[in-house]
N, C-alpha and C positions, 0 to 999 in steps of 0.2 A: 471175449476170451472163452476158450473151451477147456474143460477139465480133462482128466486122463481117460474118462469113459466116452468122450466125444459129445457131452451134453452141455447145453448152455446153463450157466448158473442161474438160480431162481430170481436174482435181482435184475436180469436182463429182460425187457418186455418181450412178450411173445411176438409182437408185430415186427421185430427186427429179423426174424428168420423162421419162426414156427407158426402154428395155427393161432388165429385170434381167439381170445377167450369168449365164452358164451355171453358174458355181460357186455363185452365190446361189440359183438354182433347185434345184441338187442339195442344198445345205445345208437348204433349206426342206423338201424331200422327206424327207430323213433325219430331221429333227425330227418330221415328221408321221407317218412310218411306224414309228419305233422304239417308242413306247409300246405299240401293239398287238402288235408283234413280240416285245417282252420279255414281255408278259403272256401271250400265246398260245403261245409256244415256249420262250424261254430260261428263264423262271421254272419251268415244269413240268419241262422237260428236266433242269434242275439238281436239282430236288427228288427226282427218281426215279433220279438217277445217270447219266443219259444223257450229260450234260456235266459236266465238272469245273469248280469255281469258279476254279481256277488259270488257266483259259482266258482269263478277263477280264484277268488280269495280263499274259499274253502279248499280248492284243489291245491293251492300253494301251501296251506297249512298241512294238509295230508301229505303232500310230497316232501316237505321239510322234515316232518316227523319220521316218515319212512326212510329218508336219507340218513338221518341221525342214527336210527336203529341199525341200518345196514352197515354204516361205518363203525359203530360200536361193536357189532358182532365180528367184523373183520379184524379190527385192531386189538380188541381186548379179549375176545373169545377164541378166535382162530389164530391170534398172535401173528398176523401177517401185516407188516408195516412197510413193505417195499412199495415204491411207486404210489405214495399216498395221494399226491396231487392228481395223477391220472385216474386213480381209482375213485377219488372224490368227484371228479368231473363226470365219469361215465355213470356212477351210481346216481348222481344228481339228475342226469338226463333221464335215466330209467324211472326214477321215483316221480319226477314231475310229469313225465310222459304218461305214466300209468295212473297218476292221480286224477287227471282230467276226465278220462272216460269212466273211472270209478265213481267220481262225484256225480257225473251225469246219470249213470245208472241208479245210484242211490236216490237222486232227486226224482227219477221216474217211479221208483218203487215206493218212496215215502211220501213225496209231495204230490200235488195235482199233476196230471200228465201235461206234457209240453203243449199239446194242441189246445188244452183248456186255457193256459196262460196266454198263448198266442191269440186265441179267439177273443178273449176278454180285451186285450190290448187293441186288436183290430176293431172290435165293437166300439170302443171309445173313439177311435179315429174316425170311423164312418159316421157316428152320431154328430161329429163336428164338421166333417168335410163333405158327406154325401148329400146331394140335393135330390131327395127321393121323389118329390112331386114332378120335377123336371124330367127325371128318368122315366117315371110312369107315363108321362105325356108322350115322350119319345117312343116308348114301347107300343103305345096305341098306334102310332104312325107305322111302326114296323108290322103290326098285325094287318093293317090295311094294305100295306105293300105286298105281304106274302099272300094274302087272300086274292090279290090280283094276279099272282103268278100261277100259271096253269097247273103245273106239277112240280112244286118246289122239292128240291132234293135236300139231303141232310146238310150239304155244304151251304145251302141258302140260309140256314139258321144261324151260321156264324157270320157276324156282321164285320165287314172290313173296317180297319181302324180309321180310314179316312171318312167313314160314315158315322162315327161315334159323335154324339152331341158333346158340347163343351163340358156338361156336368159329369160325363164319364171320362173324357180326355184328360181332365185335370187330375184324375185319380191314378192315371197311368197303369191300367191293368194289363194282363197278358192277352186275354181274349174276352170277347163279349158274345153271348149266345142268346137268341130269342127262341123261346119254346111257345109256338102258337097254340098248342093244345091246352096249355095252362095259362096263356097270356102272361108269361113270366120272362123277365130278363135276368140272365145270370152273368154277373161281372166277376171274372175269374182272375186270380192272382197266383203267383208262385210257380212252382215246378221244381223238379230235381229232388234232392235229398230232403229239404224241408217239407215237401208235399205241396198240395194246392189248397187255397182257401179263397173266400170271396163273399159276395152278398147277392141276394136275389130280390127282385122287386116284382110283385104281382098285383092283382086287383086288391083293393082294400077289403079286409075281412078274410083274406086267404092265409092259411097256415101251411107249413111244409108238408103236412100229412093230409091236407084237405082234399087233394085231387090226385088220384092214382096216375093220371097222365103227367103230373108234374115231374119234370126232369130233376131228380134229386142229385145235388152236388154236395158231397161231404156228408158225414154221418152225425156230426155234432153241430147243432144249430142254436142260435140265441136270437131272440126278437130284437129287431132294430127299430121298427115302428109298425103301425098297422099295415099289414100286407107286405112287409119287408123283413128280412132276417139275414144275419151273417151265418156263415158255415165254414167248416174245415174238415179235412180228412182226419180220421182217427188212426190210420195205419200208415 
């Protein structure tokens, strides 16, 4: 119904003929962006320990509080009570959608960085699953093989997956690289938004900073055992 001035009454939603409100646009963007955001970042970050599942509970609390405040301001302060169900829906989407990244940022600022939590979890897994002596023995065979190669190229240092020993295959890494200068094997995981992490196995007594020839992977390291350590990117 149109009044005498040719304008829609305020009770008619803007979507029936006029421009969508700013909050509606924001809610639509949240709905569109969240599926790839969850798939590409949140899901893998939680699976590797970079994010704790409890963060979602904190985000839920923050989102509900923000939604209650927004609805209170609209209904009791601004005295706008039309289309309450539609308003409650889009405000809820915006509040919950904004709470998740807010809580993630707060965790990074207040708590230990995500790569620290992830590396500690990975360290525990590798202490249980990685057979370091077997990998070190295989690394020695790689050294002999490369020394027999007349002029090895950089590609020769990356070991094809069909040549990985069972001790590495069972861990299902992304790549394996042997650095002949430092007699060190780098077992590399990850990629994409969560970054990369892994562990390195060198001669006993070797530390990440012992040999300048050592190919450094990751800036944050934790000792795994004598001559072996886990590492992760910090950026």
